[in-house]
C-alpha positions, 0 to 999 in steps of 0.5 A, spaced: 208 087 556 214 087 561 214 089 568 219 094 566 214 096 560 209 097 565 213 102 570 214 106 564 206 106 562 202 112 563 199 110 570 204 105 574 206 110 579 201 105 584 204 100 581 211 102 582 210 104 590 205 097 591 207 090 593 213 087 589 215 094 587 217 097 593 225 095 595 227 093 601 234 096 599 234 102 596 243 103 593 244 110 594 245 115 589 252 117 591 257 123 588 258 124 581 258 117 577 260 114 584 253 110 583 254 108 575 249 105 571 254 099 572 252 099 579 245 100 578 244 095 573 247 090 578 242 092 584 236 093 579 237 085 577 238 082 584 231 085 585 232 092 589 232 098 587 238 100 583 241 108 583 243 112 578 247 119 582 244 125 576 249 129 578 253 133 573 251 127 568 252 132 561 260 132 563 260 125 565 257 123 558 261 129 554 267 126 557 267 119 557 265 120 549 271 124 549 275 119 552 273 114 545 267 111 549 270 105 551 265 098 549 261 103 545 256 103 551 254 111 551 253 111 543 249 105 544 244 108 549 243 115 545 242 111 538 235 110 542 234 117 544 228 119 542 230 126 539 235 123 534 238 129 531 240 132 538 243 125 539 247 126 533 249 133 535 252 130 542 257 125 538 259 129 534 261 135 538 264 130 543 266 124 541 273 123 540 275 115 536 280 112 540 280 117 545 283 125 547 291 124 549 293 124 556 294 131 557 289 133 553 283 138 557 277 135 555 272 140 552 268 144 556 259 143 556 255 149 556 254 151 564 247 152 568 245 159 568 238 162 567 239 164 559 235 158 555 240 154 552 238 148 546 244 145 547 245 144 554 238 143 555 238 137 549 246 135 553 242 134 560 237 130 557 240 126 553 246 125 558 240 122 564 236 118 558 242 114 556 245 113 563 237 111 566 237 107 559 243 103 560 242 102 568 236 099 565 238 094 560 237 087 559 232 085 565 226 088 569 229 090 576 227 097 579 232 103 578 232 110 580 236 116 580 238 121 585 238 129 584 241 135 589 235 140 590 240 145 591 242 143 582 235 147 581 237 150 574 238 142 572 232 139 574 226 139 568 232 138 563 235 132 567 228 129 569 224 129 563 231 125 560 230 120 566 223 119 564 224 118 557 229 112 559 223 109 562 226 111 571 222 109 576 223 113 582 226 119 582 230 121 589 231 128 591 235 131 598 239 137 599 233 142 599 227 142 599 223 139 593 216 142 594 216 142 586 217 135 583 211 131 585 207 137 579 213 137 575 213 129 574 205 130 573 206 135 568 212 131 565 207 125 564 201 129 560 206 132 556 205 139 559 210 144 560 212 144 567 217 150 572 221 150 579 222 156 582 230 158 582 233 161 588 236 168 586 240 170 592 238 178 593 232 178 588 225 175 588 227 168 584 226 166 577 224 159 573 226 154 570 222 151 565 222 146 560 216 144 554 217 137 552 212 137 546 216 143 543 223 139 543 218 133 540 223 128 542 216 124 544 209 123 540 207 120 547 208 122 554 212 118 558 210 114 565 210 118 571 215 115 576 215 115 584 218 121 588 222 119 595 224 126 598 230 125 602 229 129 608 232 129 615 226 132 620 219 129 621 217 137 620 219 138 613 214 131 611 209 135 614 211 140 610 211 137 603 204 133 605 201 140 606 199 140 599 197 134 593 202 138 588 208 138 593 206 131 597 211 126 595 210 118 594 214 117 600 221 119 604 228 117 605 230 119 612 237 121 613 241 121 619 246 125 620 252 120 618 249 118 611 253 120 607 255 126 601 251 132 604 247 133 610 242 137 613 246 142 619 244 141 626 237 145 628 239 151 632 245 155 633 250 152 630 256 148 635 261 145 633 266 139 636 273 139 637 275 137 630 270 141 627 265 137 625 257 139 627 254 137 633 248 134 633 243 133 638 236 130 641 232 135 637 236 132 630 232 125 631 227 124 626 220 122 630 219 116 625 211 115 628 209 123 626 212 121 619 209 114 619 202 118 620 202 121 613 200 114 611 207 114 606 212 109 606 219 111 608 226 107 608 231 108 613 238 111 611 245 114 615 247 108 619 243 103 616 248 098 612 248 091 616 243 086 617 242 087 623 240 095 623 236 093 616 231 089 621 231 094 626 228 099 621 223 094 619 221 093 626 220 101 627 215 101 620 220 103 615 219 099 608 227 098 608 233 102 608 238 106 604 245 104 604 251 107 600 258 106 603 258 098 601 256 100 595 260 105 593 267 100 594 264 094 591 266 092 584 261 095 580 261 103 583 264 108 579 270 110 583 276 110 580 280 103 581 286 106 585 282 110 591 278 104 592 283 100 593 286 105 598 280 105 601 278 097 602 285 097 605 284 104 610 277 100 612 281 093 613 287 097 617 282 100 621 284 107 619 279 110 615 276 116 618 270 120 615 270 127 617 264 131 616 266 138 615 262 144 615 266 148 611 268 143 604 262 144 601 260 150 597 252 149 598 253 150 606 250 144 607 255 139 611 259 135 608 262 128 609 270 127 607 274 121 607 281 123 610 285 121 604 293 123 602 293 126 596 285 128 595 282 134 597 282 132 604 290 133 604 292 141 606 298 140 601 294 139 596 288 143 598 293 149 598 296 147 592 290 148 588 289 154 584 281 156 587 277 156 580 269 155 577 269 153 572 263 147 572 259 152 577 253 146 578 253 148 586 253 156 583 248 161 586 244 166 582 244 172 584 241 180 583 247 184 581 245 192 583 242 193 576 238 188 576 241 183 571 243 176 574 250 174 575 253 167 579 257 165 584 261 160 589 263 160 595 269 155 592 271 160 586 277 165 587 274 169 594 276 176 591 271 175 586 267 171 591 267 178 595 266 182 590 259 180 588 257 181 594 259 174 598 262 175 605 269 172 605 268 168 611 264 164 607 270 162 602 274 160 607 275 152 606 271 151 601 273 145 596 270 145 588 266 139 589 264 140 582 271 138 579 273 134 584 268 129 585 270 128 576 276 127 578 273 121 583 271 117 578 277 118 574 275 124 570 278 130 572 280 136 568 287 137 565 290 143 567 296 147 564 302 146 567 300 138 566 297 138 573 290 135 574 284 136 578 285 132 584 279 128 588 275 128 593 272 121 596 265 122 599 263 117 604 258 115 610 261 115 617 258 109 619 263 104 617 262 097 621 258 093 615 266 093 611 269 089 617 264 084 615 263 084 608 271 084 607 272 078 611 266 074 607 267 077 601 274 080 599 276 086 596 272 085 590 266 084 593 259 085 589 253 089 589 250 083 589 254 080 595 252 087 598 245 085 598 245 079 600 248 081 606 244 086 608 238 081 607 241 076 611 239 075 619 242 076 625 248 080 629 255 081 626 260 081 630 262 087 627 256 091 629 255 096 635 248 100 637 243 103 630 243 111 630 238 114 634 231 115 631 225 117 635 220 112 636 216 116 640 208 116 640 209 109 635 205 102 637 
């Protein structure tokens, strides 16, 4: 039995986290499709943990099928999906030989909701299966998938599909993922699982899935290891309070990490540039985390060789890095955007801002300042506000007891009419549409315009000058791994991000 087959087998959990299956480098699960299967596979082939983004994979699968599935990769993966009838329905519904025309809009996918939808469940599960399957193809390395806790309604179907694909690690941030370990245990036993769903103004609801009722697999999939992405030792202690919520390890993110980040502890204060101000209370006490006896990886400013060495000296198993991988040649970032970002990095003009308002999720969100994207005030003002994908919308209880959905990025009058506060809708960006546009899958709108992109990167850019100097603008994922695991300090580095090591020996 190969290493890959062993990691799929029931009971493989300890083997993944023990010994040679514990990575020194975790490639970040960035954006929507930036952490593509091509990128994750390239990293996994180096012996490190390649990670695909699990966000909105149903939409990316459907849109790529509508573009003709270049290379036939998605249809090849779907041909291996255990739910053969479901895969055939998906291909019949979305695949367009030769692709749709450049002005034709993409066919929509079923939106997330509390009401059960077999079509939605099978599309989400099959899409997650396909991304993991392709990332695993042709090697015995480790593959993980990254989710946002905020997108609760998709989680059961998404994780089950990834497990059917043989995923080694599940990673989740942007919330408190207390229910994930129990869900993984249930699916590995082929038993039904439920996750609590927050309903604003209500008592909550459940997102559930019964693997046996789907009839896709006769035997349960192997249980992947679960890494909780968190930003405080307090949350680590909360998750470790019971076996039902205890993860298999942690990724500890500082505020400069790309994408969403935790808000500062205490009252939110903004600096002159409008960015959240972090202080000593936001430093992570590594000794307190280590006391739980679980491995941890450091993220956010740990993307140079010296910082990797510092992380391991502080007791970390390794690091998670995003930005250097986001700009490598295998990432899913649109090629023209990637070229402009690399040119800006070379010129020393690349700037990444931590916006307190951009994300509808309510978390601070990193945005690369780039003309022609949603960070451009003129582009933002010209885009009509709408919410037609809805991954970040929140269920809420109406006055009559029924459940509706609201999003701060939808038209402001609609948001307020549903009970939202007008100030919460100000300056919000539609991340769902924008991040799909960032990988070249922006929706085509009436009148001939296409959804504008929005790029998220980490704020620590010190790795880029050295990478570009060594390997050029077409550096590879393997080059990044080689660079990170090298020895010694580079001229591009400054001091490492602050993390508290109080009490460490």
